[in-house]
C-alpha positions, 0 to 999 in steps of 0.5 A, spaced: 855 367 759 850 365 764 842 366 762 838 369 767 835 362 769 842 359 770 843 365 775 837 365 779 838 357 780 845 359 782 843 364 787 838 358 790 843 353 790 848 358 794 842 360 799 841 352 800 848 351 801 849 357 806 843 354 810 846 347 810 853 350 813 849 354 818 845 348 820 851 344 821 855 349 825 850 350 830 850 342 831 844 340 827 845 334 822 844 336 815 845 330 810 848 331 804 845 330 797 850 326 794 857 324 796 860 324 789 867 322 788 873 323 792 879 325 788 882 319 791 877 315 788 877 319 781 884 317 781 883 310 782 878 310 776 880 307 769 881 312 763 875 308 760 871 310 766 870 317 763 866 320 757 873 323 755 878 318 757 884 322 754 883 328 759 879 324 764 873 328 764 866 326 766 866 320 770 861 315 768 861 311 774 853 311 776 847 314 773 848 321 776 854 321 773 852 319 766 846 324 767 851 330 769 856 328 763 850 329 758 848 335 761 855 338 761 857 335 755 857 342 751 861 345 757 867 340 756 873 345 752 879 343 748 876 337 745 876 335 738 869 333 734 872 326 734 873 326 741 866 328 742 864 322 738 868 317 742 865 320 748 858 320 746 858 313 744 861 312 752 855 316 754 850 312 751 853 305 752 853 307 760 846 310 759 843 304 757 847 300 762 844 305 768 837 305 764 837 312 762 833 314 756 837 319 752 832 323 747 838 325 742 841 320 738 847 324 736 851 329 741 850 335 735 843 335 737 845 338 744 847 344 740 841 345 736 834 349 738 837 353 744 839 347 748 847 349 748 851 353 744 857 350 740 864 354 743 
């Protein structure tokens, strides 16, 4: 269930996306904030380049993807605690590689204090 804050953020994102789409339709150049990975690029990645390698979820190819993997860690469904342990090790290793500070020492801390809810 989304919180009020999440719903407001989603509405703002939709408004920005609609404005950008309209501007592009009227011939103005509006840069994209990120290119992301295309499906073909994602398919070429090795399993080891994903936080959840067995399911090929949460790629860890750059700093933005590592931050996203941390932020969405609690949203990954259908994985065991052992798989989460392995994924957290991959994420923290990638965070060190890209010089990202991770304040949590264990993925279970993401589920404490109202930051996320374990499903």
